[in-house]
N, C-alpha and C positions, 0 to 999 in steps of 0.2 A: 685380405690382413686377419687376422684372431689374435683377442687378448686373448692374458690367461684364464682368467672366466669363461670364455669365449669354448676359448681349448676348455674347461672343467667340465660346460656344460655340458659339449658335446660328446665329450669321454666319460660322463657318468650317460646318458641315455645309451650308449653303442652298444653296454650290453643286456640292453634290456630287455623283454619279448615286446613285442614290435604291439603298437596303444596304450602298454605302462610309462607310466611318468613319475615325474621327479620333480622333489619342496625345493622350494630358490632355499629354504633352510642349508641343505644338504650339500650346496652347490657350496657357499658360505663357510662353511664349519668345511669341506674340502681344500678351500682356497687361503682361508685364514683360520685355521682352528681353534687360535685363542681369540681374538678381535672379532668373531662371523659376526654379532650386530651391527657391525657398522660398517661392515661392506653387502650388508642387503640390499640395500639403494642401489648399487651398483652393477649388482643382479642383474636386479629389473631391469635394468637399460642395455645391458649387455641383451638378456631374454628379449627386451623386444630390438634390438635390433636385429640377431637373429629369426626373427619369427616373421621381419620386413625384408631378409633378407630366401624368406622358406625352407627356413634348417629347421627350425621349431616352429614350436603350435605353442600359444599359451592357451590353457583352460582353467574353466572356472563354473566349475557344477559340474567338470568332466566336460565342459565344451566346448570349441573353440571360441574365440572371442576379438574381439577387435584388438592387434596392439596396439594401437594409439588409443584405445578409449577409456578402457579395463580399469575398472577399481580391487583394491579390498585383495582377500585372500585368490592367489592362485596354486598354480604347478604348470610345470615344463615340457613338454611331447615333443617325440620326433613327428615332423610333418608323414602324414599318410595319407592314401591317395582319396580322394574325396574328399578329404579337408577340404573349406572352402581359403580364397587363395582373393578373395574382398569385401571387404564386410560392408557394404557402400548402404545394399539393398537389407541390411541384417537392422530386424529394430534393437532398440538401442533396450538397456536391462531395466525393470522394472523399477519404477521411482515409485512407488506408490505410497513411502515411508516420507516422502520429501513435503509431502502438501502437507499446507500449517493448517491447524487447528485452531477451532476461536476458543476462546478463555469466556 
């Protein structure tokens, strides 16, 4: 069973050309135009669920990422042939900025 947010994600992706993605903000605005900021977290949760089911891919810097571990700005697109289905062997995003520096 899908939620209204998942239905909206899938309906916004359906008319797009292969490989094109959507912004989660547009999903939130389509679901709740007046209070879209309040449901952005729900859009993320629903996008992650659809990614787990293999229906969509979460993108960062236009590359598929692990839906369980990504952070920051993301986009959503329909899964393409050749997209990874498992992220266990992939390298975690560059975290060089997390190093503490001495004062």
